[in-house]
C-alpha positions as a LaTeX table, in Angstrom:
\begin{tabular}{lrrr}
\hline
Residue & $x$ (\AA) & $y$ (\AA) & $z$ (\AA) \\
\hline
Unk1 & 94.67 & 132.15 & 112.19 \\
Unk2 & 93.05 & 128.93 & 111.00 \\
Unk3 & 95.27 & 128.89 & 107.91 \\
Unk4 & 98.36 & 129.01 & 110.10 \\
Unk5 & 97.06 & 125.88 & 111.82 \\
Unk6 & 96.63 & 124.10 & 108.49 \\
Unk7 & 100.07 & 125.10 & 107.31 \\
Unk8 & 101.72 & 123.88 & 110.49 \\
Unk9 & 99.74 & 120.65 & 110.75 \\
Unk10 & 100.50 & 119.62 & 107.15 \\
Unk11 & 104.01 & 121.01 & 106.74 \\
Unk12 & 105.60 & 117.56 & 106.85 \\
Unk13 & 103.28 & 116.25 & 104.14 \\
Unk14 & 104.01 & 119.27 & 101.92 \\
Unk15 & 107.69 & 118.45 & 102.14 \\
Unk16 & 106.96 & 114.86 & 101.13 \\
Unk17 & 104.83 & 116.01 & 98.19 \\
Unk18 & 107.44 & 118.47 & 96.93 \\
Unk19 & 110.21 & 115.90 & 97.25 \\
Unk20 & 108.08 & 113.27 & 95.52 \\
Unk21 & 107.90 & 115.29 & 92.33 \\
Unk22 & 111.50 & 114.21 & 91.82 \\
Unk23 & 111.39 & 110.92 & 93.74 \\
Unk24 & 108.16 & 108.92 & 93.78 \\
Unk25 & 109.44 & 106.68 & 96.59 \\
Unk26 & 108.75 & 109.56 & 98.98 \\
Unk27 & 105.02 & 108.84 & 98.60 \\
Unk28 & 105.34 & 105.33 & 100.07 \\
Unk29 & 105.13 & 101.82 & 98.60 \\
Unk30 & 103.89 & 101.71 & 95.00 \\
Unk31 & 100.68 & 99.64 & 94.74 \\
Unk32 & 99.68 & 100.22 & 91.12 \\
Unk33 & 100.73 & 102.23 & 88.07 \\
Unk34 & 98.74 & 102.72 & 84.87 \\
Unk35 & 99.82 & 104.76 & 81.83 \\
Unk36 & 97.27 & 106.44 & 79.54 \\
Unk37 & 97.57 & 108.23 & 76.20 \\
Unk38 & 95.41 & 111.26 & 75.39 \\
Unk39 & 94.51 & 111.59 & 71.72 \\
Unk40 & 92.44 & 113.85 & 69.52 \\
Unk41 & 91.74 & 112.09 & 66.26 \\
Unk42 & 95.02 & 110.38 & 65.36 \\
Unk43 & 97.16 & 112.87 & 67.30 \\
Unk44 & 98.74 & 111.78 & 70.59 \\
Unk45 & 99.12 & 115.03 & 72.54 \\
Unk46 & 99.67 & 113.97 & 76.17 \\
Unk47 & 100.58 & 111.06 & 78.44 \\
Unk48 & 99.20 & 110.49 & 81.93 \\
Unk49 & 100.50 & 108.24 & 84.69 \\
Unk50 & 98.14 & 107.11 & 87.48 \\
Unk51 & 99.89 & 105.78 & 90.59 \\
Unk52 & 98.64 & 104.61 & 93.97 \\
Unk53 & 101.01 & 104.46 & 96.95 \\
Unk54 & 100.44 & 102.91 & 100.37 \\
Unk55 & 101.54 & 104.29 & 103.71 \\
Unk56 & 100.78 & 102.73 & 107.13 \\
Unk57 & 97.32 & 104.30 & 107.58 \\
Unk58 & 96.55 & 105.88 & 104.25 \\
Unk59 & 96.86 & 105.79 & 100.48 \\
Unk60 & 98.15 & 108.48 & 98.14 \\
Unk61 & 96.77 & 108.69 & 94.60 \\
Unk62 & 98.97 & 110.61 & 92.15 \\
Unk63 & 98.13 & 111.58 & 88.57 \\
Unk64 & 100.89 & 113.20 & 86.53 \\
Unk65 & 100.38 & 114.49 & 82.97 \\
Unk66 & 102.81 & 115.85 & 80.40 \\
Unk67 & 102.45 & 116.99 & 76.81 \\
Unk68 & 103.81 & 114.52 & 74.26 \\
Unk69 & 105.37 & 114.56 & 70.79 \\
Unk70 & 105.39 & 117.92 & 69.02 \\
Unk71 & 103.19 & 119.33 & 71.81 \\
Unk72 & 106.12 & 119.21 & 74.26 \\
Unk73 & 107.12 & 122.68 & 73.07 \\
Unk74 & 103.87 & 123.98 & 74.59 \\
Unk75 & 104.93 & 122.63 & 78.02 \\
Unk76 & 101.95 & 121.71 & 80.16 \\
Unk77 & 102.95 & 119.73 & 83.26 \\
Unk78 & 100.21 & 118.76 & 85.73 \\
Unk79 & 100.26 & 116.81 & 88.97 \\
Unk80 & 97.25 & 115.93 & 91.13 \\
Unk81 & 97.61 & 114.31 & 94.54 \\
Unk82 & 94.95 & 112.92 & 96.86 \\
Unk83 & 95.65 & 111.60 & 100.34 \\
Unk84 & 92.90 & 109.41 & 101.86 \\
Unk85 & 92.38 & 106.96 & 104.71 \\
Unk86 & 93.10 & 103.31 & 104.03 \\
Unk87 & 90.08 & 101.90 & 105.90 \\
Unk88 & 87.53 & 104.19 & 104.26 \\
Unk89 & 87.87 & 106.48 & 101.29 \\
Unk90 & 87.75 & 109.80 & 103.13 \\
Unk91 & 90.14 & 112.40 & 101.71 \\
Unk92 & 92.30 & 114.43 & 104.07 \\
Unk93 & 94.30 & 116.45 & 101.54 \\
Unk94 & 94.22 & 117.30 & 97.83 \\
Unk95 & 96.74 & 119.17 & 95.69 \\
Unk96 & 96.65 & 120.34 & 92.06 \\
Unk97 & 99.89 & 121.60 & 90.50 \\
Unk98 & 100.12 & 122.99 & 86.97 \\
Unk99 & 103.13 & 124.57 & 85.28 \\
Unk100 & 102.23 & 125.94 & 81.85 \\
Unk101 & 104.64 & 128.33 & 80.14 \\
Unk102 & 104.73 & 131.42 & 82.39 \\
Unk103 & 101.85 & 130.37 & 84.67 \\
Unk104 & 102.29 & 128.32 & 87.85 \\
Unk105 & 99.04 & 127.31 & 89.54 \\
Unk106 & 98.71 & 125.42 & 92.84 \\
Unk107 & 95.42 & 124.48 & 94.52 \\
Unk108 & 95.35 & 122.76 & 97.92 \\
Unk109 & 92.30 & 121.53 & 99.83 \\
Unk110 & 92.39 & 120.49 & 103.49 \\
Unk111 & 89.72 & 118.07 & 104.76 \\
Unk112 & 90.56 & 118.43 & 108.45 \\
Unk113 & 88.33 & 116.37 & 110.75 \\
Unk114 & 88.83 & 118.77 & 113.66 \\
Unk115 & 87.75 & 121.86 & 111.73 \\
Unk116 & 84.21 & 123.11 & 111.11 \\
Unk117 & 85.05 & 123.97 & 107.50 \\
Unk118 & 86.95 & 122.58 & 104.52 \\
Unk119 & 89.70 & 124.95 & 103.41 \\
Unk120 & 91.15 & 125.60 & 99.94 \\
Unk121 & 94.07 & 127.80 & 98.97 \\
Unk122 & 94.38 & 128.80 & 95.30 \\
Unk123 & 97.72 & 130.26 & 94.19 \\
Unk124 & 98.61 & 131.63 & 90.74 \\
Unk125 & 102.17 & 132.95 & 90.33 \\
Unk126 & 102.55 & 133.49 & 94.10 \\
Unk127 & 99.22 & 135.33 & 94.50 \\
Unk128 & 96.99 & 133.35 & 96.88 \\
Unk129 & 93.29 & 133.47 & 97.69 \\
Unk130 & 91.62 & 131.46 & 100.44 \\
Unk131 & 88.29 & 129.67 & 100.07 \\
Unk132 & 86.11 & 128.17 & 102.82 \\
Unk133 & 83.64 & 125.35 & 102.13 \\
Unk134 & 80.87 & 124.21 & 104.42 \\
Unk135 & 81.77 & 120.98 & 106.22 \\
Unk136 & 79.62 & 118.10 & 105.00 \\
Unk137 & 79.62 & 114.33 & 105.16 \\
Unk138 & 80.57 & 111.99 & 102.33 \\
Unk139 & 82.47 & 114.59 & 100.33 \\
Unk140 & 85.30 & 113.65 & 97.96 \\
Unk141 & 87.98 & 115.34 & 95.91 \\
Unk142 & 88.64 & 114.94 & 92.16 \\
Unk143 & 90.85 & 111.88 & 92.68 \\
Unk144 & 89.38 & 110.13 & 95.72 \\
Unk145 & 85.99 & 109.98 & 93.99 \\
Unk146 & 87.56 & 107.80 & 91.28 \\
Unk147 & 88.72 & 105.28 & 93.89 \\
Unk148 & 85.41 & 105.33 & 95.75 \\
Unk149 & 83.43 & 104.86 & 92.54 \\
Unk150 & 85.55 & 101.88 & 91.45 \\
Unk151 & 84.77 & 100.36 & 94.85 \\
Unk152 & 81.05 & 100.94 & 94.22 \\
Unk153 & 81.34 & 99.29 & 90.78 \\
Unk154 & 82.87 & 96.21 & 92.41 \\
Unk155 & 79.81 & 96.12 & 94.68 \\
Unk156 & 77.46 & 96.36 & 91.68 \\
Unk157 & 76.33 & 99.89 & 92.59 \\
Unk158 & 76.58 & 101.59 & 89.20 \\
Unk159 & 74.45 & 104.73 & 89.59 \\
Unk160 & 75.93 & 107.09 & 92.18 \\
Unk161 & 75.80 & 110.78 & 93.14 \\
Unk162 & 78.73 & 112.61 & 94.76 \\
Unk163 & 79.56 & 116.03 & 96.16 \\
Unk164 & 83.08 & 117.00 & 95.14 \\
Unk165 & 85.49 & 119.78 & 96.01 \\
Unk166 & 86.71 & 120.24 & 92.44 \\
Unk167 & 89.75 & 122.53 & 92.43 \\
Unk168 & 88.18 & 124.85 & 94.99 \\
Unk169 & 84.59 & 124.63 & 93.73 \\
Unk170 & 81.75 & 122.51 & 95.11 \\
Unk171 & 80.44 & 120.29 & 92.32 \\
Unk172 & 77.83 & 117.56 & 92.03 \\
Unk173 & 78.88 & 114.50 & 90.02 \\
Unk174 & 76.37 & 111.98 & 88.70 \\
Unk175 & 77.45 & 108.53 & 87.49 \\
Unk176 & 74.90 & 106.70 & 85.36 \\
Unk177 & 74.99 & 103.18 & 83.91 \\
Unk178 & 74.80 & 103.16 & 80.10 \\
Unk179 & 75.35 & 99.46 & 79.41 \\
Unk180 & 77.95 & 96.78 & 78.77 \\
Unk181 & 80.28 & 96.51 & 75.78 \\
Unk182 & 83.10 & 94.27 & 74.61 \\
Unk183 & 85.98 & 96.38 & 73.26 \\
Unk184 & 89.58 & 95.81 & 72.20 \\
Unk185 & 92.11 & 96.94 & 74.82 \\
Unk186 & 95.68 & 96.10 & 75.86 \\
Unk187 & 94.16 & 93.00 & 77.49 \\
Unk188 & 92.63 & 91.86 & 74.18 \\
Unk189 & 88.85 & 91.58 & 73.90 \\
Unk190 & 87.63 & 93.08 & 77.17 \\
Unk191 & 84.20 & 93.05 & 78.82 \\
Unk192 & 83.42 & 96.54 & 80.06 \\
Unk193 & 80.67 & 98.47 & 81.79 \\
Unk194 & 80.03 & 101.89 & 80.23 \\
Unk195 & 79.35 & 104.79 & 82.60 \\
Unk196 & 78.24 & 108.33 & 81.80 \\
Unk197 & 79.53 & 110.97 & 84.24 \\
Unk198 & 77.67 & 114.27 & 84.37 \\
Unk199 & 78.61 & 117.41 & 86.31 \\
Unk200 & 75.67 & 119.53 & 87.42 \\
Unk201 & 75.58 & 122.99 & 85.77 \\
Unk202 & 78.64 & 122.14 & 83.69 \\
Unk203 & 79.03 & 121.41 & 79.97 \\
Unk204 & 81.71 & 118.76 & 80.53 \\
Unk205 & 80.70 & 115.09 & 80.61 \\
Unk206 & 82.49 & 111.82 & 80.07 \\
Unk207 & 81.89 & 108.26 & 78.94 \\
Unk208 & 84.14 & 105.73 & 80.67 \\
Unk209 & 84.66 & 102.05 & 79.87 \\
Unk210 & 85.59 & 100.11 & 83.04 \\
Unk211 & 87.13 & 96.63 & 82.64 \\
Unk212 & 84.87 & 94.21 & 84.51 \\
Unk213 & 87.46 & 91.40 & 84.82 \\
Unk214 & 90.34 & 93.70 & 85.82 \\
Unk215 & 89.08 & 95.36 & 88.97 \\
Unk216 & 86.98 & 97.89 & 87.03 \\
Unk217 & 90.00 & 99.94 & 86.02 \\
Unk218 & 89.22 & 102.54 & 83.32 \\
Unk219 & 90.43 & 101.34 & 79.93 \\
Unk220 & 88.89 & 104.04 & 77.75 \\
Unk221 & 87.52 & 107.53 & 78.45 \\
Unk222 & 85.84 & 109.97 & 76.09 \\
Unk223 & 85.69 & 113.59 & 77.25 \\
Unk224 & 82.83 & 115.68 & 75.83 \\
Unk225 & 81.78 & 119.31 & 75.95 \\
Unk226 & 78.03 & 119.06 & 75.50 \\
Unk227 & 77.83 & 116.60 & 72.57 \\
Unk228 & 81.22 & 117.40 & 71.05 \\
Unk229 & 84.04 & 114.90 & 71.62 \\
Unk230 & 87.12 & 116.79 & 72.83 \\
Unk231 & 89.61 & 113.96 & 73.32 \\
Unk232 & 89.97 & 110.25 & 74.11 \\
Unk233 & 91.99 & 108.61 & 76.89 \\
Unk234 & 93.21 & 105.03 & 76.35 \\
Unk235 & 95.00 & 102.68 & 78.73 \\
Unk236 & 98.37 & 101.87 & 77.14 \\
Unk237 & 100.33 & 100.09 & 79.87 \\
Unk238 & 99.91 & 98.51 & 83.30 \\
Unk239 & 103.28 & 98.72 & 85.01 \\
Unk240 & 102.11 & 97.29 & 88.31 \\
\hline
\end{tabular}
């Protein structure tokens, strides 16, 4: 019964999200747009666009990724969407969409204030399972945590711990200050703060270089599995 409530209460937003795949204006007014390239060695295998849109009482953060170059034949299209309040970074809705060859995966998480639980639906090729999470304070999703952490960096609060609903699983993220470094970016020589992100009981970890003089936007990311570098993400263009 509770899932029927969620479906009815968010039906309008679902329609907006589905329409926005073809028309980004459906999300609201575009606030910022950053384009990143994903590389492994000298091979550029994917491109990611990070966009933030503003609506009257909320923001919508959209990340869309596509395979690039010769990897386009492998078709891997991903979209992540986070909807959060404009006054405070509290997520109300998260969606992960992935279309890869013959597999369509959709994950949706509902952070409803009036419910005693946080709800996730996980659908693979039209087969859906429902997941309930205990309601807790100060919880984020995979995208809203990025916005909240950039806000903390602006306040000089570098080391932070978060509880995250990460595609239907409760995770603990740890952000730790490594140091400062001047690196070459699209802005030229850029002063950055280097942050190590760890996920409890997970082999994945990342190093991120945030541009101090440009609102602490990420300009370089290295994704590791244990100590092995898997790929690098580099800021290539700021469109807005």
